[in-house]
N, C-alpha and C positions, 0 to 999 in steps of 0.2 A: 755348156761352156759359154761364158760371157765374153763377148768380143770387145775390142777397144771402142768400137762404134757404139755398142750398148752402154759401156761404161761412161762414155762422153755425155750421154743424156743425163746421167746423174750429176756429173761435174758441172753441167750447164746450170742446174738449178731450175727453179720454177719462176715463171713470169719474167719480168724485166722488159727493157725496151725492144721494139721489133728488130732493131739492128743487132741486138745481142743474140736473139734466136737465129737470125740470118747468118751471123758470123759463125755460130756453131754449126749450122747446116753446111756452110762453105768449108769449114774445118773438117767435118766428116767426109765431105767429097774428096778433099785433098788427102787425108790419111787413108781413105778407102782405095786410093790408087796403089798403095803399097802396104796392104794389111799384113803381108808376110814379114814385114820389118818391125812389127809390134808383137810383144809377148802377151799371153793371157795373164801373166803374173807380173805385177809392177811393184815389187817388194820395196823399192826405195822411193817410189813416187815420181820418178823421172818422166815416165810417159804421161801421167796425169798432169804434172806441171807443164811439161812441154806442149802438150795439146791445148791445155788451158791458156797458156801464154800466147799460142798462135791465135786462138779464138779472140783473146783480148786485144791483140794487135790488130786483127781484122776489124774488130768492133771500134776501137779508137779511131783508126784511119777512116773507116766508112762514115762514122758520125762527123768527124772533123771536116772531111772533104765533101760531105753530103752526097755520097755515092753508095751503091749497093756493095756489101762485103765481097760479092763475087767479082766486082770490078777492081778490087784492091790489088795492086801489082806487088810482086815479090820484093821489089826494091823498096817500097814503102815500109814493109815489114822489117827488112834489113836496116833501114834508116832508124827505125824505132829501137832496135835491139843493139846495134853496134855502138861501141864507145866513141864518143867524140874526143878530140884532143884534150888530154888532161883528165878525162872522166874515169871514175871507178865504177864498179858494179853498183855500189850504193847510189851513185849519181844517176845511173840509169833507172833504178827503182824510184828515186825521187822524181825523175822526169815523167815516168809513167803515171805516178800518183798525181802529178800536176795535170796531166792530160785528163785523167778520170775526174778529178775535182772540177776542172773547167767544163766538163760535160755534165756537171750537176750531181755527181755522186759523192756521198759522204763515205769516205773509204773505210770508216769504222762501223758502218751500218751492216749488221749481220743479216738483216731482212732483205737487203738489196742483193740480188744474185750476182751482179757485177762486182759489188764491193766484197761480198762474201768470198768470191773466187779470188779477188785481188789479195785478200788477207792471207791466203795460202801462198800466193805467188811472191809476196813481199817478205815471206818468212826466210830468215837466213839459217841454213843448216850449219850450225857452229861446229868447228873442229873439236871442241871440247866435249861435245855431246856423244861422240862415237869413238870406237876404236879405229883410228886412222891407219893402222897397219893393214886393214882390209882395203885392198885397192878398189873394191867395188863400192865402198862407202861413199855416200854422196855428200857434197859440201857446197856452200854458196847459196845464193838466193834462189828460191823456187823459179823465179822468172827466167833465170839463165838456162833452165832446162829446155827452152825453146831451141837452143842449138842442137839438141838431140833430134828434134823433129825436123829441123831445117838442114841437118847435116847431110853430107854426101851419101851416107849409108841409107838414108831414107829418101833423099833426092826429090823433095817436093818441088815441082816446077809449076809455077803459076804466074 
């Protein structure tokens, strides 16, 4: 049986900046606090995207503030993901892209593990792609799955 911790190592990719690896280690620590809240089956990708978004948020904040990912406060992650007045989810995606580009990433580079992961997170699950009568069907940008990981039912406190 593969656990979410094991799966996250694949999602992380190979190589990348030291802070990327550290952000994933911190993410594994946080999700490891409540492993019972994660399923072994992630049929719609919510867990993968949510965990990946958390690692990416920790990475962005750590690099920009020049701190260790373990020192990133929950408020900093919330500030990255919450809509600002007048923003849409697409605006949040564009804001995160700007952060990554400012950190030196070509967001279209499939060989950069940070950019490769971002390409999945910026993907919009379009309502025209699925049968939306299914209440479990996923929609929206992959990035917004971070709310699943940060939600009260998982209750990550850091």
